[in-house]
C-alpha positions as CSV (number, residue, x, y, z in Angstrom):
1,M,0.0,0.0,0.0
2,A,2.9,2.3,0.8
3,L,4.4,1.5,-2.6
4,D,1.0,2.2,-4.3
5,L,0.8,5.6,-2.7
6,F,4.5,6.3,-3.6
7,I,3.8,5.4,-7.3
8,I,0.7,7.6,-7.3
9,G,2.7,10.5,-5.8
10,V,5.4,10.1,-8.4
11,C,2.8,10.1,-11.2
12,I,1.1,13.3,-9.9
13,Y,4.5,15.0,-9.5
14,S,5.5,14.0,-13.0
15,A,2.1,15.2,-14.4
16,W,2.5,18.5,-12.7
17,N,6.0,19.0,-14.1
18,S,4.7,18.1,-17.5
19,R,1.9,20.7,-17.1
20,V,4.4,23.4,-16.1
21,R,6.7,22.6,-19.0
22,E,3.7,22.7,-21.5
23,T,2.6,26.0,-19.9
24,R,6.1,27.5,-20.2
25,V,6.4,26.5,-23.9
26,Q,2.9,27.8,-24.6
27,M,3.7,31.2,-22.9
28,Q,6.9,31.5,-24.9
29,Q,5.2,30.8,-28.2
30,D,2.4,33.3,-27.5
31,L,5.0,35.9,-26.4
32,R,7.0,35.6,-29.6
33,T,3.8,35.6,-31.7
34,L,2.6,38.9,-30.2
35,S,6.1,40.4,-30.3
36,I,6.4,39.6,-34.1
37,L,2.9,41.0,-34.8
38,V,3.5,44.3,-33.0
39,N,7.0,44.7,-34.4
40,E,5.8,44.1,-37.9
41,E,3.0,46.6,-37.5
42,I,5.5,49.2,-36.1
43,K,8.1,48.4,-38.7
44,S,5.6,49.0,-41.4
45,A,4.5,52.2,-39.8
46,F,8.0,53.6,-39.5
47,H,8.6,52.8,-43.2
48,L,5.6,54.8,-44.2
49,L,6.7,57.7,-41.9
50,K,10.2,57.7,-43.4
51,V,8.8,57.8,-46.9
52,T,6.4,60.6,-46.1
53,Q,8.9,62.7,-44.0
54,P,11.0,64.2,-46.9
55,R,7.9,65.1,-48.9
56,L,6.6,67.3,-46.0
57,A,9.9,68.7,-44.9
58,G,10.1,71.4,-47.6
59,I,6.6,72.7,-46.9
60,L,7.3,72.9,-43.2
61,L,10.5,74.8,-43.7
62,R,9.0,77.3,-46.2
63,S,5.8,78.2,-44.3
64,S,5.1,78.9,-40.7
65,D,1.3,78.7,-41.0
66,I,0.2,75.5,-42.9
67,S,-2.9,74.6,-40.9
68,G,-5.4,73.0,-43.2
69,S,-3.0,73.1,-46.2
70,S,-4.4,71.1,-49.1
71,A,-0.9,70.2,-50.2
72,I,-0.1,68.6,-46.9
73,I,-3.4,66.7,-46.8
74,A,-2.7,65.5,-50.4
75,I,0.7,64.2,-49.4
76,L,-0.7,62.4,-46.4
77,R,-3.5,60.9,-48.4
78,S,-1.1,59.9,-51.2
79,S,1.3,58.2,-48.8
80,M,-1.6,56.2,-47.3
81,E,-2.7,55.1,-50.8
82,Q,0.8,54.0,-51.7
83,D,1.0,52.1,-48.5
84,G,-2.1,50.1,-49.2
85,P,-5.5,50.8,-51.0
86,N,-7.5,49.8,-48.0
87,N,-5.7,52.2,-45.6
88,T,-7.8,55.2,-46.8
89,E,-10.9,53.4,-45.8
90,E,-9.8,52.6,-42.2
91,Q,-10.9,55.3,-39.8
92,S,-8.5,54.2,-37.1
93,R,-5.4,54.1,-39.2
94,R,-4.3,57.5,-40.4
95,L,-1.3,59.8,-40.8
96,L,-1.2,62.8,-38.5
97,L,0.9,66.0,-38.7
98,I,1.2,67.8,-35.4
99,D,2.8,71.2,-34.8
100,P,5.4,71.9,-32.0
101,S,2.7,72.9,-29.5
102,G,0.8,69.7,-30.0
103,Q,-2.1,70.9,-32.2
104,L,-3.2,68.8,-35.1
105,I,-2.2,70.4,-38.4
106,A,-3.5,67.9,-40.9
107,Q,-4.5,64.2,-41.1
108,S,-5.1,61.8,-44.0
109,G,-8.7,61.2,-44.9
110,E,-10.1,64.6,-43.9
111,P,-9.9,67.8,-45.9
112,S,-10.1,70.0,-42.8
113,P,-8.4,68.9,-39.6
114,Q,-10.3,68.5,-36.3
115,R,-9.2,70.7,-33.4
116,L,-7.3,68.1,-31.5
117,N,-4.4,68.6,-29.1
118,F,-1.8,65.8,-28.7
119,S,0.4,67.7,-26.2
120,D,-0.4,65.2,-23.4
121,H,0.3,62.1,-25.6
122,Y,3.3,60.1,-24.6
123,F,4.8,59.9,-28.1
124,F,4.6,63.7,-28.6
125,K,6.2,64.5,-25.2
126,V,9.1,62.1,-25.8
127,L,9.9,63.6,-29.1
128,R,9.5,67.2,-27.9
129,D,11.6,66.8,-24.8
130,N,14.4,64.6,-26.3
131,P,16.0,66.3,-29.3
132,V,18.2,63.2,-30.0
133,K,15.2,60.9,-30.2
134,Q,14.5,59.8,-33.8
135,F,11.4,57.7,-33.3
136,T,9.1,56.5,-30.6
137,V,5.9,54.5,-30.0
138,G,2.9,55.9,-28.1
139,D,0.8,54.3,-25.3
140,L,-2.5,52.5,-25.8
141,R,-5.5,54.8,-25.6
142,L,-8.8,55.5,-27.4
143,A,-8.6,57.3,-30.7
144,P,-9.3,61.1,-30.2
145,G,-12.1,62.9,-32.0
146,A,-15.5,62.0,-33.2
147,Q,-14.0,60.2,-36.2
148,G,-12.1,57.9,-34.0
149,S,-15.3,56.1,-32.9
150,G,-13.7,55.3,-29.5
151,K,-11.4,52.6,-30.9
152,P,-8.2,51.7,-29.1
153,V,-5.1,52.9,-31.0
154,L,-1.4,53.3,-30.6
155,H,1.0,55.7,-32.4
156,A,4.3,55.4,-34.2
157,A,5.9,58.8,-34.5
158,I,9.1,60.6,-35.8
159,P,10.1,64.2,-35.4
160,M,10.3,66.9,-38.1
161,R,13.4,69.1,-37.4
162,D,15.3,71.8,-39.2
163,S,19.1,72.0,-39.6
164,R,19.5,73.5,-36.1
165,N,17.5,70.5,-34.6
166,R,14.5,72.7,-33.8
167,L,11.2,70.8,-33.7
168,L,9.0,71.8,-36.7
169,G,6.4,69.2,-36.0
170,V,5.7,65.5,-35.3
171,L,4.6,63.1,-38.0
172,A,2.7,60.2,-36.5
173,L,0.8,57.1,-37.8
174,Q,-2.2,56.1,-35.8
175,L,-2.5,52.2,-35.7
176,D,-5.6,50.2,-35.1
177,A,-5.0,48.0,-31.9
178,Q,-8.1,46.0,-32.6
179,K,-6.6,44.8,-35.9
180,I,-3.7,43.3,-33.9
181,E,-6.1,41.8,-31.4
182,T,-8.1,40.2,-34.3
183,E,-5.0,38.6,-35.8
184,L,-3.8,37.4,-32.4
185,K,-7.0,35.9,-31.1
186,P,-7.1,32.7,-33.2
187,I,-3.4,32.0,-32.5
188,L,-3.4,32.1,-28.7
189,N,-3.5,28.8,-26.9
190,D,-5.1,29.9,-23.7
191,P,-8.1,32.3,-23.5
192,K,-7.1,33.2,-19.9
193,E,-3.7,34.5,-20.9
194,R,-3.0,38.2,-20.7
195,L,-0.3,39.7,-22.9
196,I,1.2,43.1,-22.5
197,V,3.6,45.1,-24.6
198,Q,5.3,47.8,-22.5
199,L,7.5,50.8,-22.9
200,P,10.6,51.0,-20.5
201,D,8.7,53.4,-18.2
202,G,5.8,50.9,-17.8
203,N,3.3,52.5,-20.2
204,V,1.3,50.0,-22.1
205,V,1.6,50.0,-25.9
206,F,-0.7,47.0,-26.5
207,Q,-2.5,44.5,-24.3
208,Y,-4.6,41.4,-24.9
209,P,-7.5,41.5,-24.3
210,L,-7.7,45.2,-25.1
211,F,-10.5,46.1,-22.7
212,P,-10.5,47.5,-20.1
213,L,-7.9,49.9,-21.2
214,P,-5.1,50.7,-18.7
215,D,-6.0,53.8,-16.7
216,A,-6.3,55.0,-13.2
217,A,-9.8,53.5,-12.9
218,N,-8.3,50.0,-13.4
219,P,-5.3,49.9,-11.1
220,Y,-5.0,46.1,-11.3
221,L,-3.9,46.3,-14.9
222,V,-0.3,45.5,-15.4
223,G,1.7,48.5,-16.8
224,K,-0.3,51.3,-15.3
225,S,0.3,50.0,-11.8
226,G,3.9,48.8,-12.7
227,L,3.3,45.2,-11.5
228,V,5.7,43.7,-14.0
229,P,9.1,44.8,-12.5
230,K,11.1,47.1,-14.8
231,E,14.2,45.0,-14.3
232,S,12.3,41.9,-15.6
233,A,11.0,43.9,-18.6
234,H,14.4,45.3,-19.4
235,Q,16.5,42.1,-19.0
236,G,13.9,39.5,-20.0
237,V,12.9,36.6,-17.8
238,E,12.1,33.6,-20.1
239,E,11.4,31.2,-17.2
240,P,8.0,31.6,-15.4
241,Y,8.2,33.6,-12.2
242,R,5.5,34.2,-9.6
243,L,3.9,37.5,-9.2
244,S,1.7,37.6,-6.0
245,G,-1.5,39.6,-6.3
246,A,-0.7,40.8,-9.8
247,D,-4.3,41.3,-10.6
248,H,-7.8,40.6,-9.5
249,E,-7.4,36.9,-10.2
250,G,-4.6,36.4,-7.5
251,A,-1.1,35.1,-8.0
252,T,0.1,35.0,-11.6
253,C,2.9,33.3,-13.6
254,V,4.8,35.7,-15.8
255,I,7.4,35.5,-18.6
256,T,8.9,38.6,-20.2
257,L,11.0,39.0,-23.3
258,P,13.9,41.5,-23.2
259,L,13.6,44.9,-24.9
260,D,13.3,44.7,-28.7
261,S,14.7,47.2,-31.3
262,Y,11.9,49.6,-30.5
263,G,12.5,49.6,-26.7
264,L,9.4,47.4,-26.0
265,S,9.1,44.5,-23.7
266,T,6.5,41.8,-24.1
267,S,5.0,39.9,-21.1
268,V,2.6,37.1,-20.8
269,L,0.6,36.4,-17.6
270,I,-1.4,33.3,-16.7
271,P,-3.3,33.0,-13.4
272,E,-2.0,30.1,-11.3
273,R,-5.5,29.0,-10.8
274,Q,-5.8,28.5,-14.5
275,I,-2.7,26.3,-14.6
276,L,-4.1,24.3,-11.7
277,S,-7.5,24.0,-13.4
278,L,-5.9,22.6,-16.6
279,F,-3.8,20.3,-14.5
280,F,-6.8,18.9,-12.7
281,K,-8.8,18.5,-15.9
282,Q,-6.0,16.7,-17.7
283,N,-5.4,14.4,-14.8
284,F,-8.9,13.9,-13.6
285,R,-8.7,10.1,-14.0
286,L,-5.4,10.0,-12.0
287,F,-7.0,12.0,-9.2
288,L,-10.1,9.9,-9.2
289,F,-8.0,6.7,-9.1
290,T,-6.0,8.2,-6.2
291,L,-9.1,9.1,-4.3
292,I,-10.6,5.6,-4.8
293,T,-7.3,4.1,-3.8
294,I,-7.1,6.2,-0.6
295,V,-10.7,5.3,0.2
296,L,-10.1,1.6,-0.3
297,I,-6.9,1.8,1.8
298,V,-8.8,3.6,4.6
299,L,-11.6,1.0,4.4
300,L,-9.1,-1.8,4.4
301,F,-7.2,-0.5,7.4
302,A,-10.5,0.1,9.2
303,G,-11.6,-3.5,8.4
304,L,-8.2,-4.8,9.5
305,R,-8.4,-2.9,12.7
306,R,-11.8,-4.2,13.5
307,Q,-10.7,-7.7,12.6
308,S,-7.6,-7.3,14.8
309,E,-9.7,-6.0,17.7
310,N,-12.1,-8.9,17.3
311,L,-9.2,-11.4,17.1
312,E,-7.6,-9.8,20.2
313,K,-10.9,-10.0,22.0
314,A,-11.5,-13.6,20.9
315,L,-7.9,-14.5,22.0
316,L,-8.5,-12.8,25.4
317,D,-11.8,-14.5,25.8
318,S,-10.2,-17.9,25.0
319,I,-7.7,-17.5,27.8
320,T,-10.0,-15.8,30.3
321,D,-12.6,-17.4,32.6
322,F,-15.9,-15.7,32.0
323,N,-17.3,-16.0,35.5
324,T,-14.3,-14.9,37.7
325,G,-12.3,-12.8,35.2
326,L,-9.1,-14.7,36.0
327,K,-7.1,-16.4,33.3
328,N,-8.1,-20.0,32.5
329,R,-6.2,-23.3,32.5
330,R,-5.0,-22.9,29.0
331,A,-3.4,-19.6,29.8
332,L,-1.7,-21.0,32.9
333,E,-0.1,-23.8,30.9
334,E,1.4,-21.3,28.5
335,E,2.6,-19.0,31.2
336,L,4.0,-21.7,33.4
337,S,5.9,-23.1,30.4
338,R,7.6,-19.7,30.1
339,L,8.2,-19.0,33.9
340,L,9.6,-22.4,34.8
341,P,12.5,-22.5,32.4
342,Q,13.4,-19.0,33.4
343,A,13.4,-20.0,37.1
344,L,15.6,-23.1,36.4
345,R,18.0,-21.0,34.3
346,M,18.3,-18.3,37.1
347,N,18.4,-21.1,39.7
348,T,15.6,-19.5,41.7
349,P,12.8,-21.3,43.4
350,L,9.3,-21.4,41.9
351,S,6.2,-22.5,43.9
352,V,2.8,-23.6,42.7
353,L,-0.3,-23.4,44.9
354,F,-3.3,-25.7,44.1
355,I,-6.4,-24.2,45.8
356,D,-9.8,-26.0,46.2
357,I,-12.9,-24.6,47.9
358,D,-14.1,-27.1,50.6
359,H,-17.5,-28.8,50.2
360,F,-18.4,-26.5,47.2
361,K,-20.5,-29.1,45.4
362,S,-22.8,-29.5,48.3
363,F,-22.8,-25.7,48.8
364,N,-24.1,-25.3,45.2
365,D,-26.7,-28.0,45.7
366,L,-28.1,-26.4,48.9
367,N,-27.8,-22.7,48.0
368,G,-28.1,-22.6,44.2
369,H,-25.6,-21.8,41.5
370,D,-26.2,-18.0,41.7
371,L,-24.8,-17.8,45.2
372,G,-22.1,-20.4,44.2
373,D,-21.0,-18.1,41.3
374,R,-20.9,-15.2,43.8
375,V,-18.6,-17.2,46.1
376,L,-16.3,-18.2,43.2
377,R,-15.9,-14.6,42.2
378,N,-15.1,-13.5,45.7
379,V,-12.6,-16.2,46.2
380,A,-11.0,-15.3,42.8
381,Q,-10.7,-11.7,43.9
382,C,-9.0,-12.7,47.2
383,I,-6.5,-14.8,45.2
384,A,-5.9,-12.0,42.7
385,N,-5.2,-9.6,45.5
386,F,-2.2,-11.6,46.6
387,S,-0.8,-12.0,43.1
388,R,0.5,-8.5,42.8
389,R,4.1,-9.0,41.8
390,P,4.9,-8.6,38.1
391,L,5.6,-12.3,37.6
392,D,2.9,-13.8,40.0
393,Y,0.2,-15.6,38.1
394,C,-3.2,-17.0,39.1
395,C,-6.0,-18.8,37.2
396,R,-9.1,-20.7,37.6
397,W,-8.2,-24.3,37.0
398,G,-11.7,-25.6,36.7
399,G,-14.9,-25.9,38.8
400,E,-13.9,-24.7,42.3
401,E,-10.2,-25.1,41.8
402,F,-7.6,-22.3,41.4
403,V,-3.9,-22.3,40.8
404,M,-1.3,-19.7,41.8
405,V,2.2,-19.6,40.4
406,L,4.8,-17.7,42.5
407,P,8.2,-17.2,40.9
408,E,11.2,-16.5,43.2
409,T,9.2,-18.0,46.1
410,N,10.6,-20.8,48.3
411,E,8.7,-23.3,50.5
412,E,8.4,-21.0,53.6
413,E,7.3,-18.0,51.6
414,A,4.8,-20.1,49.7
415,V,3.3,-21.4,53.0
416,I,3.0,-17.8,54.2
417,M,1.3,-16.7,51.0
418,A,-1.1,-19.7,51.2
419,N,-2.0,-18.8,54.8
420,K,-2.8,-15.2,53.7
421,V,-5.1,-16.4,51.0
422,K,-6.8,-18.9,53.2
423,E,-7.4,-16.3,56.0
424,S,-8.6,-13.7,53.5
425,V,-11.2,-16.1,52.1
426,E,-12.3,-17.1,55.6
427,K,-12.9,-13.4,56.5
428,M,-14.8,-12.5,53.4
429,E,-18.4,-11.6,53.9
430,I,-21.2,-12.4,51.5
431,E,-24.6,-11.0,52.6
432,E,-26.7,-13.8,51.1
433,M,-24.6,-16.4,53.1
434,R,-26.0,-15.2,56.4
435,L,-29.3,-17.0,55.4
436,T,-27.5,-20.3,54.7
437,L,-26.0,-22.9,56.9
438,H,-22.5,-22.1,55.6
439,E,-21.3,-19.1,57.5
440,Q,-17.7,-19.5,56.4
441,I,-15.8,-20.6,53.2
442,T,-12.6,-22.6,53.7
443,L,-9.9,-23.7,51.4
444,S,-7.7,-26.8,51.0
445,I,-4.3,-25.8,49.5
446,G,-1.5,-28.0,48.2
447,I,2.0,-26.6,47.6
448,A,4.7,-27.9,45.3
449,T,8.1,-26.2,44.6
450,T,10.9,-26.8,42.1
451,R,13.1,-27.9,45.0
452,S,10.7,-30.6,46.0
453,C,10.2,-31.9,42.5
454,P,13.0,-34.2,41.2
455,N,12.4,-33.4,37.6
456,P,10.5,-30.1,37.5
457,T,8.2,-29.7,34.5
458,P,5.0,-27.7,34.3
459,E,2.9,-30.9,34.3
460,A,5.0,-32.4,37.1
461,L,4.7,-29.3,39.3
462,I,0.9,-29.0,38.9
463,K,0.5,-32.7,39.5
464,L,2.5,-32.5,42.7
465,A,0.6,-29.5,43.9
466,D,-2.7,-31.3,43.1
467,Q,-1.6,-34.3,45.1
468,A,-0.8,-32.1,48.0
469,M,-4.2,-30.5,47.8
470,L,-5.9,-33.9,47.7
471,R,-3.9,-34.9,50.7
472,A,-5.1,-31.8,52.6
473,K,-8.7,-32.8,51.8
474,M,-8.1,-36.3,53.0
475,E,-6.7,-35.0,56.2
476,G,-9.9,-33.1,57.0
477,R,-9.8,-30.0,54.6
478,N,-9.3,-26.4,55.7
479,R,-5.6,-26.8,55.8
480,I,-2.3,-26.4,53.8
481,V,-0.1,-29.3,52.8
482,L,3.5,-28.9,51.4
483,L,5.1,-31.7,49.5
């Protein structure tokens, strides 16, 4: 049974390690898939921006007020058409030209620009405040303006600067985050996964699922609350590590790719409860078998225990006299067979007292067996009271006969013990006996010792003690005889 439990434990441990390995491989695959999708989208965006930048540079250098310029709008629209014929029909994907103060100058797809301010956008602040910065990616947010239709977008942007490195404007391409989500959804292995693309400062560029978007109203979202450590995001941790309380679903396993060429890190998060759930589902039969095995083992042990208790009780009953509670003749033979060789080996005396209640048959006939049984129990109690040493032994031999075995007891000591037992029985009082003719119970006791027995064996000692008891009865009863 211990071997069965050990094998089951090994199987469960092996299954759990297998589940962890599969989860790690799955997380790494999904990480790279998202990283490739986002990087390809950003790479395409920067290519379009690089192509459009020189076409706008001359107009920006020649004129200080170009708001709503049809030439700029035509360039932006032309660039979008060259990039792809469908781009002009996408409301979320558009080219934006922003002035140094953050105001929208022009955008592809609209003849007159909306009055939008991008001065609080991440990508604009980075390019404005860092003259050496040549490109950047913006954080995930809802598209501004009525035309944006509240869709989540991200921005790839490059600066427009003059020869003295002064900022003339920012050229940005607004990307549709839902398009990336749509491409990613059929590829992912686990619907409970959360994937996050972050900037070095923790701002979220893209996340799956998209909603709810990261903001102050949702502090449990990774990125806004900075729960993926920056050092992990920068260096990359491609083995799962535990993030306690990372979100509203409790502890989470995380893997993070190192920063890519655009300064982005990609992380995948799976709730530990999801891993456990998959583990239990995959190994349901194993756990069911384990449960059944444990139940059967418990039932088997319970049955064995009951059987053991019953056997112990049956064994005790087989060597115990039901009426007096003393051990019976069978138990005495086994015990004397153990005590006698020990006494002979140690060269110490051993005495046997054979005790008989005088006239007990006639007492039973006159007073009934109920009172006779009461007398037997009282006599047995008196004998047991004087068998207090650890090796002393007493039993009911049969009928009205009892035997005491007294190790390390010589003839004189055996006679003293016999007298004590005899006097104790004579003094005992039984209330019902006051109404009978027998006012006193007496004993005839025969004593045999190893020193008086030429060839001491259990049978020889008991036989010699029995002969001494018969001699006491023949001499008039109520006496002690030592052979």
